[in-house]
N, C-alpha and C positions, 0 to 999 in steps of 0.2 A: 420333402419338398426337393428337385433333385440339384445337385450340387453345381450341376452346370448350367443355370436357368437363366444366364446372360445371353448362354450359345440357341435356346430357341429362339424359334424364329416364326412363331403364330401372331395372331392380329390380336392376341390376349398379351399376349409378351408385349406387343409395341405398345401398346395403349396402357400400359401398367408402368414402361418406363418413361411416356410421358408423359401421367398421369403425376407419379411419383416427384417427378422433378419440378410439375406442376405446385404442386402441394407443401417443397419445400418453400417457395419464393414466398416475400414480405406483401402479409394482408394488407395493407396500406396503399397498397400499388392500386392504377388501375387494370382490372383484369381484361384488356386492349394489350398493355404494356404487357403484362406476361405473356400473355400467349406470344407477342411480338416475341420475345425473349425466350419461352420453352423450344421457339420452331424455325427461331434464328434468320428471323427475317432483318433483311440489312441494305440499306441505300434507297432510292427512290422517293418520290413523294411522299407526305403521308398520305393520299388518299392511298395509292400505291399501293404502300404497307400495309391497309386494312383492308384493301381486298386479298393478298396472300393470306395472311388474316384467317379472314375468313373461308377462303380455299380451303386451308391447313385444318382447321377445327372441323369442317365439312367433311372433310378427308377423315381425320380421327372422326367423329359420329358411324361413319360407314363402317369401317374399323371396328368399331365399339359393337353395333349392330352384327357385326359379319360375327364375332366375338361368341355376341348372346345367341345367335344364331344355332352355334355351334355345339355350344353348353346344353342347346333344351333337346339337341339329336342327340347330344351323348349321352342324356338318361340321368344324369348324375342328383341326387338329391335338390331339388331346387330350391328347397327352403336355405340351404347352403349357401348360395351365391345370390339370388335374382333378391330378395332384399337390397343388398347392394348397392344389384345393378342399376338401380328406381333410383338412389343415391349416384351415382356418377351422370343417370341421366339430365340429372339437374344441375350438376359440375361442369356438365357441356352445350348443356341451351346456352345461346347468342340471346336475349330479348334484351340486354341493356349490359356489352361492353365497357365503358365505360365509369363502372360502379367501381368501387373497390373491391379487388380480387377477396378477402373476405368472404364478402356474398356467393361466393363462387367454394371457396378455399373449405368452408367449412362441410361439409359434402366429402370431400378426401378426408376423414379421419383413418387412424389407423387398419381400423377394421377392415372397413374397405377395401382400402389398399392390399390386405392381406388377403379378402377374402377374391379381389382380381388375380393378383400372385398365385394365385392356389388353378383359378382355372387356368391361369396358360402353364403352370406344369401339367395339369391333366390333358391340354388338348396337345396334338398332334402336328408337328411344323407343317409349316405351307411354303415357302420353300427356303434356300440358302441365302447365307450372308455374302455381301457384294467382301472381295479381296481386298484387306485396306490397300493391297498398294494399285488397283484399279479405283481405287478412288480418289486416292491424290494424285493419278496418272488424268484423270477427269480434273480432278480443279485446280492444275498446276496450269492446266491448258486454257482452262476457263478465265483462271488469274492472268495468262497471258495477251487473253483477247481483249479482257474487260483494261488493261494497262492500252494498250494500242487504240482502242477506242476514245481512249481519255487524252492519249500521246498525239495521235496523227488525227489528219483531213480526210477525212470519205468522201466519196460522192454520193448526194441522202441515198440513192436507193440501195446500195452496198449497205451503207450504216443501217438500214432500219431491217434491210434482212439478214445480219449478224443481231442486231438488237436482239430480236426477235430468236434468235437460235441459241443467245446466251439465254435468254429466257425460259426457253423451255428448259435449258441444260438447268439451271438453277431452281427449278421447280420440284424436277426428277432428286436431285441431291436433298433439295429439303423434303421432297415428301417419302424418299426413303426409307427414312428411320419411322415413316406415320402408315406407311402399304408395302415396302420391302421391296424386293425385286419389282415387282409389278408397275413400280412406279420408272422406270429405264423401257420397260414396254411400252409404255402411254408416250413417254417424251418420244422413242423409236418410232413411232405412227406420227407426233405431232410435225419432231425434226423431218422425217424422208418425207411429207407432206408440202410442206414449207416449199423444200427441192423444186417436187414437180410442180407447183403452182408457179412459182420464178425463175424457172430454166436458164432468163435472159441474164438474170444476176451471175451465174454461174459461167457460162459465156463468158458473159466479158469482164468478169475480176475474178475468174477460178485460180490466176497462179498468185493475188495476195497472199499475205500469211495469213491473216485469218481465216482464207478459206480455209489454207490448209491444215491450222492449228486446229478447223474446225475437222474438220476432217478427222484428223488425229484420235477429236472427243468423239465421233460415232463408229469409229474403229472399236478403240476401248470399250464405250453402251455397248453394240455388239457381243464382245465376252461374257455380259450375264447372259443367263440360261432362256431366262423368260423372253428376254430380247431378241436374243439368239432362235427362240422358238418363232417371234416375230418375223423375224426378216425371213422363213421357212413359210409361213402361211403369208408373205406379202405380194401381190402378184409383178408378175413382170414389168418393166419400165412401160413403154407406151412406143409405137413404132414414130423413128421419126425425130428421136430427140437427139441435140449432139453430142460431136464423139466426149465433149467437155462435162458435161451433164453425169453422159452416162460413167466416168470416169469418177466424178464425184459418189453418184452413188454408190458405187464398189465398195464406201466406207461404212453404207449399209449393208453391204452383202446380198444388194440387187441388182443386177446385171438388168445395163440398159440399154442393149441393142441400139449404141449410138452411131451417125453416119456422120 
């Protein structure tokens, strides 16, 4: 087993680290509460938290299936890992999240987790780790924005826009430990699309501190390699947008051609 296992960055590694954490939770806790804790879902109404958990669990299941496919392609002897992957599949099922965690935890025994860890160690890395300093910068600006939303009164259209941007960024931070860098690539496309769909909000409120802080977050996310690739693949913004919108889009690394 690699001595640098925690530095591995493939789907099996991410699934292993998350399932290892879940396996250590109180078996008498509800399954939904265990996943809420493991995925770091916070705030909002219960229905919103449940949706975030379901979204994260779906993403984790996709990562697991990705790891499974890569193991099948690798040619490694299937009897060493395939029976254990069947147990993981059962642990990830979302048939009844209100039952006690023990109903799922029983599938994540030591042998199953050891098999997954071995798979993680033999599969190649798929993308790099995001620097802690960069993550900290994103989180600090995000906390400032959330505090401003709580403390100040905002026009409805600006609040809606900011809250949507915050949701996109929070989702990326939550999914980073599930998907790796690709979580920020997906956030880039969503955040960019929101700006293109609501240019009037940037036009009217672009000088607001919350909007400036958002710009700093997108500048930071742009430094993540997969997000940078997304920048290079994004079409130039259309003709006729204002100079203020064009200026904000530069935070994404996309030229706007404003008027």
